[in-house]
N, CA, C and O atoms as a Tripos MOL2 file, in Angstrom:
@<TRIPOS>MOLECULE
protein
  276   275    69     0     0
PROTEIN
NO_CHARGES

@<TRIPOS>ATOM
      1 N           0.7950   -1.1480    0.0240 N.3       1 MET1
      2 CA         -0.0110    0.0070   -0.0260 C.3       1 MET1
      3 C           0.7750    1.2970   -0.0480 C.2       1 MET1
      4 O           0.3020    2.3600   -0.4500 O.2       1 MET1
      5 N           2.1270    1.1240    0.4550 N.am      2 LYS2
      6 CA          2.9890    2.3160    0.5360 C.3       2 LYS2
      7 C           3.2190    2.7950   -0.9140 C.2       2 LYS2
      8 O           3.2410    3.9990   -1.1710 O.2       2 LYS2
      9 N           3.3880    1.8630   -1.8470 N.am      3 THR3
     10 CA          3.7680    2.3050   -3.1850 C.3       3 THR3
     11 C           2.5560    2.9650   -3.8240 C.2       3 THR3
     12 O           2.7120    3.9370   -4.5630 O.2       3 THR3
     13 N           1.3940    2.4820   -3.5700 N.am      4 ILE4
     14 CA          0.2290    3.1580   -4.1390 C.3       4 ILE4
     15 C           0.1450    4.5980   -3.5920 C.2       4 ILE4
     16 O          -0.1220    5.5400   -4.3380 O.2       4 ILE4
     17 N           0.3780    4.7460   -2.2880 N.am      5 ALA5
     18 CA          0.2680    6.0850   -1.6430 C.3       5 ALA5
     19 C           1.3650    6.9780   -2.3140 C.2       5 ALA5
     20 O           1.0920    8.1260   -2.6620 O.2       5 ALA5
     21 N           2.5680    6.4570   -2.4870 N.am      6 ALA6
     22 CA          3.5860    7.2690   -3.1300 C.3       6 ALA6
     23 C           3.2740    7.7100   -4.5240 C.2       6 ALA6
     24 O           3.5770    8.8330   -4.9290 O.2       6 ALA6
     25 N           2.6620    6.8100   -5.2560 N.am      7 VAL7
     26 CA          2.2260    7.1730   -6.5560 C.3       7 VAL7
     27 C           1.1680    8.3180   -6.5830 C.2       7 VAL7
     28 O           1.2930    9.2780   -7.3430 O.2       7 VAL7
     29 N           0.1260    8.1770   -5.7250 N.am      8 PHE8
     30 CA         -0.7840    9.1900   -5.6350 C.3       8 PHE8
     31 C          -0.2120   10.5450   -5.1410 C.2       8 PHE8
     32 O          -0.6150   11.6140   -5.6010 O.2       8 PHE8
     33 N           0.6610   10.4630   -4.2670 N.am      9 ILE9
     34 CA          1.3070   11.7030   -3.7780 C.3       9 ILE9
     35 C           2.1040   12.3640   -4.9140 C.2       9 ILE9
     36 O           2.0430   13.5820   -5.0820 O.2       9 ILE9
     37 N           2.8350   11.5840   -5.6760 N.am     10 THR10
     38 CA          3.6250   12.0650   -6.7790 C.3      10 THR10
     39 C           2.7070   12.7340   -7.9230 C.2      10 THR10
     40 O           2.9880   13.7800   -8.5080 O.2      10 THR10
     41 N           1.6720   12.0210   -8.1160 N.am     11 ILE11
     42 CA          0.6910   12.5640   -9.1420 C.3      11 ILE11
     43 C           0.1010   13.8540   -8.6600 C.2      11 ILE11
     44 O          -0.0440   14.7940   -9.4410 O.2      11 ILE11
     45 N          -0.2580   13.9350   -7.3460 N.am     12 GLY12
     46 CA         -0.8210   15.1280   -6.7230 C.3      12 GLY12
     47 C           0.2340   16.2880   -6.8330 C.2      12 GLY12
     48 O          -0.1210   17.4190   -7.1660 O.2      12 GLY12
     49 N           1.4730   15.9950   -6.5590 N.am     13 ILE13
     50 CA          2.4430   17.0520   -6.6210 C.3      13 ILE13
     51 C           2.6790   17.5750   -8.0480 C.2      13 ILE13
     52 O           2.8250   18.7760   -8.2730 O.2      13 ILE13
     53 N           2.7110   16.6300   -9.0050 N.am     14 LEU14
     54 CA          2.6870   17.0220  -10.3880 C.3      14 LEU14
     55 C           1.5670   17.8870  -10.8160 C.2      14 LEU14
     56 O           1.7860   18.8500  -11.5500 O.2      14 LEU14
     57 N           0.3050   17.5810  -10.3720 N.am     15 PHE15
     58 CA         -0.8280   18.3600  -10.6930 C.3      15 PHE15
     59 C          -0.6810   19.7920  -10.0180 C.2      15 PHE15
     60 O          -1.0530   20.8160  -10.5910 O.2      15 PHE15
     61 N          -0.1380   19.7780   -8.8220 N.am     16 LEU16
     62 CA          0.0260   21.0370   -8.1360 C.3      16 LEU16
     63 C           0.9870   21.9540   -8.8790 C.2      16 LEU16
     64 O           0.7180   23.1380   -9.0820 O.2      16 LEU16
     65 N           2.1870   21.3350   -9.3060 N.am     17 ILE17
     66 CA          3.0970   22.1550  -10.0890 C.3      17 ILE17
     67 C           2.4510   22.6560  -11.3880 C.2      17 ILE17
     68 O           2.6020   23.8260  -11.7390 O.2      17 ILE17
     69 N           1.7870   21.8450  -12.0500 N.am     18 ILE18
     70 CA          1.1510   22.2460  -13.3150 C.3      18 ILE18
     71 C           0.1220   23.3510  -13.1170 C.2      18 ILE18
     72 O           0.0250   24.2940  -13.9030 O.2      18 ILE18
     73 N          -0.6390   23.2030  -12.0430 N.am     19 GLY19
     74 CA         -1.6470   24.2010  -11.6360 C.3      19 GLY19
     75 C          -1.0210   25.5070  -11.3160 C.2      19 GLY19
     76 O          -1.5150   26.5450  -11.7560 O.2      19 GLY19
     77 N           0.0450   25.5120  -10.5700 N.am     20 LEU20
     78 CA          0.7640   26.7920  -10.2240 C.3      20 LEU20
     79 C           1.3370   27.4380  -11.4230 C.2      20 LEU20
     80 O           1.3420   28.6650  -11.5240 O.2      20 LEU20
     81 N           1.8570   26.6020  -12.4050 N.am     21 MET21
     82 CA          2.3140   27.1740  -13.6730 C.3      21 MET21
     83 C           1.2410   27.8800  -14.3810 C.2      21 MET21
     84 O           1.4560   28.9970  -14.8500 O.2      21 MET21
     85 N           0.0530   27.2810  -14.4950 N.am     22 PHE22
     86 CA         -1.0160   27.9540  -15.1550 C.3      22 PHE22
     87 C          -1.5180   29.1770  -14.3190 C.2      22 PHE22
     88 O          -1.8830   30.1870  -14.9220 O.2      22 PHE22
     89 N          -1.5490   29.1280  -13.0040 N.am     23 ALA23
     90 CA         -1.9940   30.2660  -12.2600 C.3      23 ALA23
     91 C          -1.0480   31.4580  -12.3820 C.2      23 ALA23
     92 O          -1.4880   32.6080  -12.3840 O.2      23 ALA23
     93 N           0.1400   31.2030  -12.4740 N.am     24 PHE24
     94 CA          1.1230   32.3710  -12.5180 C.3      24 PHE24
     95 C           1.5590   32.6200  -13.9870 C.2      24 PHE24
     96 O           2.4260   33.4620  -14.2230 O.2      24 PHE24
     97 N           0.9820   31.9150  -14.9600 N.am     25 ASN25
     98 CA          1.1980   32.0940  -16.3520 C.3      25 ASN25
     99 C           2.6620   31.8820  -16.6980 C.2      25 ASN25
    100 O           3.2450   32.7020  -17.4070 O.2      25 ASN25
    101 N           3.2600   30.8240  -16.2260 N.am     26 ILE26
    102 CA          4.5780   30.5260  -16.5100 C.3      26 ILE26
    103 C           4.6350   29.6440  -17.7540 C.2      26 ILE26
    104 O           4.0750   28.5480  -17.7550 O.2      26 ILE26
    105 N           5.3100   30.1090  -18.8230 N.am     27 LYS27
    106 CA          5.4120   29.3370  -20.0720 C.3      27 LYS27
    107 C           6.7180   28.8190  -20.2810 C.2      27 LYS27
    108 O           7.6810   29.5820  -20.3520 O.2      27 LYS27
    109 N           6.8470   27.4430  -20.3980 N.am     28 LEU28
    110 CA          8.1560   26.8190  -20.5960 C.3      28 LEU28
    111 C           8.5220   26.8870  -22.0520 C.2      28 LEU28
    112 O           9.7220   26.8810  -22.3270 O.2      28 LEU28
    113 N           7.6230   26.9520  -23.0270 N.am     29 GLY29
    114 CA          7.9360   26.9080  -24.4180 C.3      29 GLY29
    115 C           8.6700   28.2330  -24.8280 C.2      29 GLY29
    116 O           8.5040   29.2950  -24.2280 O.2      29 GLY29
    117 N           9.4810   28.0720  -25.8910 N.am     30 ARG30
    118 CA         10.1440   29.2430  -26.5280 C.3      30 ARG30
    119 C          11.2520   29.9020  -25.5790 C.2      30 ARG30
    120 O          11.4130   31.1190  -25.4890 O.2      30 ARG30
    121 N          11.9390   29.0170  -24.9350 N.am     31 LEU31
    122 CA         12.9730   29.4360  -24.0430 C.3      31 LEU31
    123 C          14.2890   29.6030  -24.9070 C.2      31 LEU31
    124 O          14.4250   28.9470  -25.9400 O.2      31 LEU31
    125 N          15.2660   30.4990  -24.4660 N.am     32 PRO32
    126 CA         16.5340   30.4940  -25.2190 C.3      32 PRO32
    127 C          17.1390   29.1560  -25.1150 C.2      32 PRO32
    128 O          17.1700   28.5430  -24.0480 O.2      32 PRO32
    129 N          17.6580   28.6650  -26.3080 N.am     33 GLY33
    130 CA         18.2630   27.3860  -26.3380 C.3      33 GLY33
    131 C          17.3640   26.3850  -27.0340 C.2      33 GLY33
    132 O          17.8340   25.3110  -27.4100 O.2      33 GLY33
    133 N          16.0660   26.6980  -27.2240 N.am     34 ASP34
    134 CA         15.1620   25.8790  -27.9830 C.3      34 ASP34
    135 C          15.3670   26.1850  -29.4600 C.2      34 ASP34
    136 O          15.5460   27.3470  -29.8240 O.2      34 ASP34
    137 N          15.3440   25.1450  -30.3390 N.am     35 ILE35
    138 CA         15.6280   25.3230  -31.6700 C.3      35 ILE35
    139 C          14.3020   25.4370  -32.4940 C.2      35 ILE35
    140 O          13.3930   24.6160  -32.3720 O.2      35 ILE35
    141 N          14.2530   26.4990  -33.3340 N.am     36 ILE36
    142 CA         13.0260   26.7050  -34.1850 C.3      36 ILE36
    143 C          13.5610   26.8730  -35.5450 C.2      36 ILE36
    144 O          14.3930   27.7560  -35.7570 O.2      36 ILE36
    145 N          13.1250   26.0440  -36.5430 N.am     37 ILE37
    146 CA         13.4600   26.1000  -37.9150 C.3      37 ILE37
    147 C          12.1870   26.3960  -38.6140 C.2      37 ILE37
    148 O          11.2410   25.6110  -38.5550 O.2      37 ILE37
    149 N          12.1360   27.6010  -39.3280 N.am     38 LYS38
    150 CA         10.9600   27.8790  -40.1790 C.3      38 LYS38
    151 C          11.2830   27.9690  -41.5920 C.2      38 LYS38
    152 O          12.2510   28.6110  -41.9990 O.2      38 LYS38
    153 N          10.5010   27.3470  -42.3270 N.am     39 ARG39
    154 CA         10.5350   27.3020  -43.8350 C.3      39 ARG39
    155 C           9.1630   27.8440  -44.3360 C.2      39 ARG39
    156 O           8.3210   28.3120  -43.5690 O.2      39 ARG39
    157 N           9.0090   27.7450  -45.6590 N.am     40 GLU40
    158 CA          7.7370   28.2290  -46.2500 C.3      40 GLU40
    159 C           6.5150   27.5730  -45.6090 C.2      40 GLU40
    160 O           5.7030   28.2280  -44.9560 O.2      40 GLU40
    161 N           6.4110   26.2720  -45.8140 N.am     41 ASN41
    162 CA          5.3090   25.4880  -45.2840 C.3      41 ASN41
    163 C           5.6520   24.5440  -44.2020 C.2      41 ASN41
    164 O           5.0060   23.5050  -44.0690 O.2      41 ASN41
    165 N           6.6460   24.8510  -43.4130 N.am     42 PHE42
    166 CA          7.1630   23.9110  -42.4000 C.3      42 PHE42
    167 C           7.7860   24.6280  -41.2230 C.2      42 PHE42
    168 O           8.5920   25.5430  -41.3950 O.2      42 PHE42
    169 N           7.4220   24.2240  -40.0620 N.am     43 VAL43
    170 CA          8.0380   24.7050  -38.8520 C.3      43 VAL43
    171 C           8.5050   23.5580  -37.9670 C.2      43 VAL43
    172 O           7.6930   22.6900  -37.6480 O.2      43 VAL43
    173 N           9.7690   23.5060  -37.5540 N.am     44 LEU44
    174 CA         10.2890   22.4820  -36.7490 C.3      44 LEU44
    175 C          10.6490   23.0660  -35.3930 C.2      44 LEU44
    176 O          11.4290   24.0180  -35.3690 O.2      44 LEU44
    177 N          10.1790   22.6090  -34.3330 N.am     45 TYR45
    178 CA         10.4220   23.1370  -32.9840 C.3      45 TYR45
    179 C          11.0310   22.0640  -32.2020 C.2      45 TYR45
    180 O          10.4200   21.0090  -32.0330 O.2      45 TYR45
    181 N          12.2720   22.2740  -31.6820 N.am     46 ILE46
    182 CA         12.9540   21.2810  -30.9190 C.3      46 ILE46
    183 C          13.2470   21.9000  -29.5310 C.2      46 ILE46
    184 O          14.1830   22.6850  -29.3760 O.2      46 ILE46
    185 N          12.4220   21.5260  -28.5250 N.am     47 PRO47
    186 CA         12.5770   22.2190  -27.2050 C.3      47 PRO47
    187 C          13.6530   21.6500  -26.3100 C.2      47 PRO47
    188 O          13.3070   21.0050  -25.3200 O.2      47 PRO47
    189 N          14.9050   21.8330  -26.5750 N.am     48 ILE48
    190 CA         16.0390   21.2840  -25.8590 C.3      48 ILE48
    191 C          16.0920   21.8530  -24.4720 C.2      48 ILE48
    192 O          16.1340   21.0820  -23.5130 O.2      48 ILE48
    193 N          16.0940   23.1430  -24.3070 N.am     49 THR49
    194 CA         16.1470   23.7780  -23.0370 C.3      49 THR49
    195 C          14.9620   23.4510  -22.1110 C.2      49 THR49
    196 O          15.0840   23.1770  -20.9170 O.2      49 THR49
    197 N          13.7800   23.5100  -22.8050 N.am     50 THR50
    198 CA         12.5840   23.1630  -22.0090 C.3      50 THR50
    199 C          12.5690   21.7050  -21.4170 C.2      50 THR50
    200 O          12.1830   21.4720  -20.2720 O.2      50 THR50
    201 N          12.9910   20.8030  -22.2360 N.am     51 MET51
    202 CA         13.1050   19.3640  -21.8460 C.3      51 MET51
    203 C          14.1600   19.0730  -20.8300 C.2      51 MET51
    204 O          14.0350   18.1450  -20.0310 O.2      51 MET51
    205 N          15.2380   19.8920  -20.8570 N.am     52 LEU52
    206 CA         16.2790   19.8370  -19.8090 C.3      52 LEU52
    207 C          15.7310   20.2880  -18.4360 C.2      52 LEU52
    208 O          16.0060   19.6800  -17.4020 O.2      52 LEU52
    209 N          14.9690   21.3470  -18.4720 N.am     53 ILE53
    210 CA         14.3390   21.9060  -17.2300 C.3      53 ILE53
    211 C          13.3070   20.8610  -16.7240 C.2      53 ILE53
    212 O          13.3400   20.4850  -15.5520 O.2      53 ILE53
    213 N          12.4290   20.4140  -17.5710 N.am     54 VAL54
    214 CA         11.4040   19.4330  -17.0930 C.3      54 VAL54
    215 C          12.1500   18.1470  -16.5720 C.2      54 VAL54
    216 O          11.7390   17.6070  -15.5450 O.2      54 VAL54
    217 N          13.1650   17.6760  -17.2100 N.am     55 SER55
    218 CA         13.8350   16.5590  -16.8570 C.3      55 SER55
    219 C          14.4730   16.7440  -15.4570 C.2      55 SER55
    220 O          14.4240   15.8550  -14.6080 O.2      55 SER55
    221 N          15.0750   17.9390  -15.2560 N.am     56 GLY56
    222 CA         15.7000   18.1690  -13.9590 C.3      56 GLY56
    223 C          14.6950   18.2780  -12.8510 C.2      56 GLY56
    224 O          14.9100   17.7790  -11.7460 O.2      56 GLY56
    225 N          13.6170   18.9190  -13.1410 N.am     57 LEU57
    226 CA         12.4910   18.9510  -12.1390 C.3      57 LEU57
    227 C          11.9670   17.6360  -11.7790 C.2      57 LEU57
    228 O          11.7460   17.3610  -10.5990 O.2      57 LEU57
    229 N          11.7500   16.7800  -12.7590 N.am     58 GLY58
    230 CA         11.3010   15.4650  -12.5720 C.3      58 GLY58
    231 C          12.2860   14.6310  -11.7500 C.2      58 GLY58
    232 O          11.8810   13.8710  -10.8700 O.2      58 GLY58
    233 N          13.5350   14.7720  -12.0330 N.am     59 THR59
    234 CA         14.6080   14.1100  -11.2450 C.3      59 THR59
    235 C          14.5700   14.5180   -9.7970 C.2      59 THR59
    236 O          14.5730   13.6790   -8.8960 O.2      59 THR59
    237 N          14.5320   15.8320   -9.5770 N.am     60 LEU60
    238 CA         14.5230   16.3340   -8.2160 C.3      60 LEU60
    239 C          13.2780   15.8530   -7.4430 C.2      60 LEU60
    240 O          13.3690   15.5000   -6.2670 O.2      60 LEU60
    241 N          12.1040   15.8450   -8.1270 N.am     61 LEU61
    242 CA         10.8740   15.3980   -7.5640 C.3      61 LEU61
    243 C          11.0040   13.9070   -7.1390 C.2      61 LEU61
    244 O          10.6100   13.5000   -6.0460 O.2      61 LEU61
    245 N          11.5810   13.1300   -8.0790 N.am     62 SER62
    246 CA         11.6930   11.6970   -7.7280 C.3      62 SER62
    247 C          12.5960   11.3810   -6.5400 C.2      62 SER62
    248 O          12.3680   10.4920   -5.7200 O.2      62 SER62
    249 N          13.6800   12.2280   -6.5330 N.am     63 ILE63
    250 CA         14.6880   12.0580   -5.3720 C.3      63 ILE63
    251 C          14.0190   12.4290   -4.1220 C.2      63 ILE63
    252 O          14.2400   11.7300   -3.1340 O.2      63 ILE63
    253 N          13.2110   13.4590   -4.0300 N.am     64 ILE64
    254 CA         12.5920   13.8750   -2.8510 C.3      64 ILE64
    255 C          11.5650   12.8670   -2.4240 C.2      64 ILE64
    256 O          11.4550   12.5560   -1.2380 O.2      64 ILE64
    257 N          10.8090   12.3470   -3.3660 N.am     65 ILE65
    258 CA          9.7550   11.2930   -3.1110 C.3      65 ILE65
    259 C          10.4580   10.1020   -2.4860 C.2      65 ILE65
    260 O          10.0440    9.6050   -1.4390 O.2      65 ILE65
    261 N          11.5510    9.6340   -3.1510 N.am     66 ARG66
    262 CA         12.2310    8.4440   -2.6710 C.3      66 ARG66
    263 C          12.8260    8.5640   -1.2470 C.2      66 ARG66
    264 O          12.8350    7.6180   -0.4590 O.2      66 ARG66
    265 N          13.3220    9.7910   -0.9730 N.am     67 ARG67
    266 CA         13.9550   10.0690    0.2960 C.3      67 ARG67
    267 C          12.9350   10.0110    1.4270 C.2      67 ARG67
    268 O          13.2780    9.5710    2.5240 O.2      67 ARG67
    269 N          11.6900   10.4410    1.2020 N.am     68 PHE68
    270 CA         10.7100   10.4950    2.2370 C.3      68 PHE68
    271 C           9.7940    9.2350    2.3150 C.2      68 PHE68
    272 O           9.1370    8.9890    3.3260 O.2      68 PHE68
    273 N           9.7810    8.4800    1.2490 N.am     69 PHE69
    274 CA          8.9370    7.2700    1.2360 C.3      69 PHE69
    275 C           9.7380    6.0440    1.0120 C.2      69 PHE69
    276 O           9.1870    4.9440    0.9730 O.2      69 PHE69
@<TRIPOS>BOND
     1     1     2 1
     2     2     3 1
     3     3     4 2
     4     3     5 am
     5     5     6 1
     6     6     7 1
     7     7     8 2
     8     7     9 am
     9     9    10 1
    10    10    11 1
    11    11    12 2
    12    11    13 am
    13    13    14 1
    14    14    15 1
    15    15    16 2
    16    15    17 am
    17    17    18 1
    18    18    19 1
    19    19    20 2
    20    19    21 am
    21    21    22 1
    22    22    23 1
    23    23    24 2
    24    23    25 am
    25    25    26 1
    26    26    27 1
    27    27    28 2
    28    27    29 am
    29    29    30 1
    30    30    31 1
    31    31    32 2
    32    31    33 am
    33    33    34 1
    34    34    35 1
    35    35    36 2
    36    35    37 am
    37    37    38 1
    38    38    39 1
    39    39    40 2
    40    39    41 am
    41    41    42 1
    42    42    43 1
    43    43    44 2
    44    43    45 am
    45    45    46 1
    46    46    47 1
    47    47    48 2
    48    47    49 am
    49    49    50 1
    50    50    51 1
    51    51    52 2
    52    51    53 am
    53    53    54 1
    54    54    55 1
    55    55    56 2
    56    55    57 am
    57    57    58 1
    58    58    59 1
    59    59    60 2
    60    59    61 am
    61    61    62 1
    62    62    63 1
    63    63    64 2
    64    63    65 am
    65    65    66 1
    66    66    67 1
    67    67    68 2
    68    67    69 am
    69    69    70 1
    70    70    71 1
    71    71    72 2
    72    71    73 am
    73    73    74 1
    74    74    75 1
    75    75    76 2
    76    75    77 am
    77    77    78 1
    78    78    79 1
    79    79    80 2
    80    79    81 am
    81    81    82 1
    82    82    83 1
    83    83    84 2
    84    83    85 am
    85    85    86 1
    86    86    87 1
    87    87    88 2
    88    87    89 am
    89    89    90 1
    90    90    91 1
    91    91    92 2
    92    91    93 am
    93    93    94 1
    94    94    95 1
    95    95    96 2
    96    95    97 am
    97    97    98 1
    98    98    99 1
    99    99   100 2
   100    99   101 am
   101   101   102 1
   102   102   103 1
   103   103   104 2
   104   103   105 am
   105   105   106 1
   106   106   107 1
   107   107   108 2
   108   107   109 am
   109   109   110 1
   110   110   111 1
   111   111   112 2
   112   111   113 am
   113   113   114 1
   114   114   115 1
   115   115   116 2
   116   115   117 am
   117   117   118 1
   118   118   119 1
   119   119   120 2
   120   119   121 am
   121   121   122 1
   122   122   123 1
   123   123   124 2
   124   123   125 am
   125   125   126 1
   126   126   127 1
   127   127   128 2
   128   127   129 am
   129   129   130 1
   130   130   131 1
   131   131   132 2
   132   131   133 am
   133   133   134 1
   134   134   135 1
   135   135   136 2
   136   135   137 am
   137   137   138 1
   138   138   139 1
   139   139   140 2
   140   139   141 am
   141   141   142 1
   142   142   143 1
   143   143   144 2
   144   143   145 am
   145   145   146 1
   146   146   147 1
   147   147   148 2
   148   147   149 am
   149   149   150 1
   150   150   151 1
   151   151   152 2
   152   151   153 am
   153   153   154 1
   154   154   155 1
   155   155   156 2
   156   155   157 am
   157   157   158 1
   158   158   159 1
   159   159   160 2
   160   159   161 am
   161   161   162 1
   162   162   163 1
   163   163   164 2
   164   163   165 am
   165   165   166 1
   166   166   167 1
   167   167   168 2
   168   167   169 am
   169   169   170 1
   170   170   171 1
   171   171   172 2
   172   171   173 am
   173   173   174 1
   174   174   175 1
   175   175   176 2
   176   175   177 am
   177   177   178 1
   178   178   179 1
   179   179   180 2
   180   179   181 am
   181   181   182 1
   182   182   183 1
   183   183   184 2
   184   183   185 am
   185   185   186 1
   186   186   187 1
   187   187   188 2
   188   187   189 am
   189   189   190 1
   190   190   191 1
   191   191   192 2
   192   191   193 am
   193   193   194 1
   194   194   195 1
   195   195   196 2
   196   195   197 am
   197   197   198 1
   198   198   199 1
   199   199   200 2
   200   199   201 am
   201   201   202 1
   202   202   203 1
   203   203   204 2
   204   203   205 am
   205   205   206 1
   206   206   207 1
   207   207   208 2
   208   207   209 am
   209   209   210 1
   210   210   211 1
   211   211   212 2
   212   211   213 am
   213   213   214 1
   214   214   215 1
   215   215   216 2
   216   215   217 am
   217   217   218 1
   218   218   219 1
   219   219   220 2
   220   219   221 am
   221   221   222 1
   222   222   223 1
   223   223   224 2
   224   223   225 am
   225   225   226 1
   226   226   227 1
   227   227   228 2
   228   227   229 am
   229   229   230 1
   230   230   231 1
   231   231   232 2
   232   231   233 am
   233   233   234 1
   234   234   235 1
   235   235   236 2
   236   235   237 am
   237   237   238 1
   238   238   239 1
   239   239   240 2
   240   239   241 am
   241   241   242 1
   242   242   243 1
   243   243   244 2
   244   243   245 am
   245   245   246 1
   246   246   247 1
   247   247   248 2
   248   247   249 am
   249   249   250 1
   250   250   251 1
   251   251   252 2
   252   251   253 am
   253   253   254 1
   254   254   255 1
   255   255   256 2
   256   255   257 am
   257   257   258 1
   258   258   259 1
   259   259   260 2
   260   259   261 am
   261   261   262 1
   262   262   263 1
   263   263   264 2
   264   263   265 am
   265   265   266 1
   266   266   267 1
   267   267   268 2
   268   267   269 am
   269   269   270 1
   270   270   271 1
   271   271   272 2
   272   271   273 am
   273   273   274 1
   274   274   275 1
   275   275   276 2
@<TRIPOS>SUBSTRUCTURE
     1 MET1         2 RESIDUE 1 A MET
     2 LYS2         6 RESIDUE 1 A LYS
     3 THR3        10 RESIDUE 1 A THR
     4 ILE4        14 RESIDUE 1 A ILE
     5 ALA5        18 RESIDUE 1 A ALA
     6 ALA6        22 RESIDUE 1 A ALA
     7 VAL7        26 RESIDUE 1 A VAL
     8 PHE8        30 RESIDUE 1 A PHE
     9 ILE9        34 RESIDUE 1 A ILE
    10 THR10       38 RESIDUE 1 A THR
    11 ILE11       42 RESIDUE 1 A ILE
    12 GLY12       46 RESIDUE 1 A GLY
    13 ILE13       50 RESIDUE 1 A ILE
    14 LEU14       54 RESIDUE 1 A LEU
    15 PHE15       58 RESIDUE 1 A PHE
    16 LEU16       62 RESIDUE 1 A LEU
    17 ILE17       66 RESIDUE 1 A ILE
    18 ILE18       70 RESIDUE 1 A ILE
    19 GLY19       74 RESIDUE 1 A GLY
    20 LEU20       78 RESIDUE 1 A LEU
    21 MET21       82 RESIDUE 1 A MET
    22 PHE22       86 RESIDUE 1 A PHE
    23 ALA23       90 RESIDUE 1 A ALA
    24 PHE24       94 RESIDUE 1 A PHE
    25 ASN25       98 RESIDUE 1 A ASN
    26 ILE26      102 RESIDUE 1 A ILE
    27 LYS27      106 RESIDUE 1 A LYS
    28 LEU28      110 RESIDUE 1 A LEU
    29 GLY29      114 RESIDUE 1 A GLY
    30 ARG30      118 RESIDUE 1 A ARG
    31 LEU31      122 RESIDUE 1 A LEU
    32 PRO32      126 RESIDUE 1 A PRO
    33 GLY33      130 RESIDUE 1 A GLY
    34 ASP34      134 RESIDUE 1 A ASP
    35 ILE35      138 RESIDUE 1 A ILE
    36 ILE36      142 RESIDUE 1 A ILE
    37 ILE37      146 RESIDUE 1 A ILE
    38 LYS38      150 RESIDUE 1 A LYS
    39 ARG39      154 RESIDUE 1 A ARG
    40 GLU40      158 RESIDUE 1 A GLU
    41 ASN41      162 RESIDUE 1 A ASN
    42 PHE42      166 RESIDUE 1 A PHE
    43 VAL43      170 RESIDUE 1 A VAL
    44 LEU44      174 RESIDUE 1 A LEU
    45 TYR45      178 RESIDUE 1 A TYR
    46 ILE46      182 RESIDUE 1 A ILE
    47 PRO47      186 RESIDUE 1 A PRO
    48 ILE48      190 RESIDUE 1 A ILE
    49 THR49      194 RESIDUE 1 A THR
    50 THR50      198 RESIDUE 1 A THR
    51 MET51      202 RESIDUE 1 A MET
    52 LEU52      206 RESIDUE 1 A LEU
    53 ILE53      210 RESIDUE 1 A ILE
    54 VAL54      214 RESIDUE 1 A VAL
    55 SER55      218 RESIDUE 1 A SER
    56 GLY56      222 RESIDUE 1 A GLY
    57 LEU57      226 RESIDUE 1 A LEU
    58 GLY58      230 RESIDUE 1 A GLY
    59 THR59      234 RESIDUE 1 A THR
    60 LEU60      238 RESIDUE 1 A LEU
    61 LEU61      242 RESIDUE 1 A LEU
    62 SER62      246 RESIDUE 1 A SER
    63 ILE63      250 RESIDUE 1 A ILE
    64 ILE64      254 RESIDUE 1 A ILE
    65 ILE65      258 RESIDUE 1 A ILE
    66 ARG66      262 RESIDUE 1 A ARG
    67 ARG67      266 RESIDUE 1 A ARG
    68 PHE68      270 RESIDUE 1 A PHE
    69 PHE69      274 RESIDUE 1 A PHE
């Protein structure tokens, strides 16, 4: 049962973070370091910086959850 509780707590924390991002209008897209290639009928968006930030936050969150549970 502890693992199910940890999963629910993790999901709740993720929803809290996403909700706070919407509440404070924090936009992760279009950061410096993200690659945008625009052609006539084609746009390629590669969010390198955004994904590094999301990955780092996910790693920190998982470390915190593992330490307490």
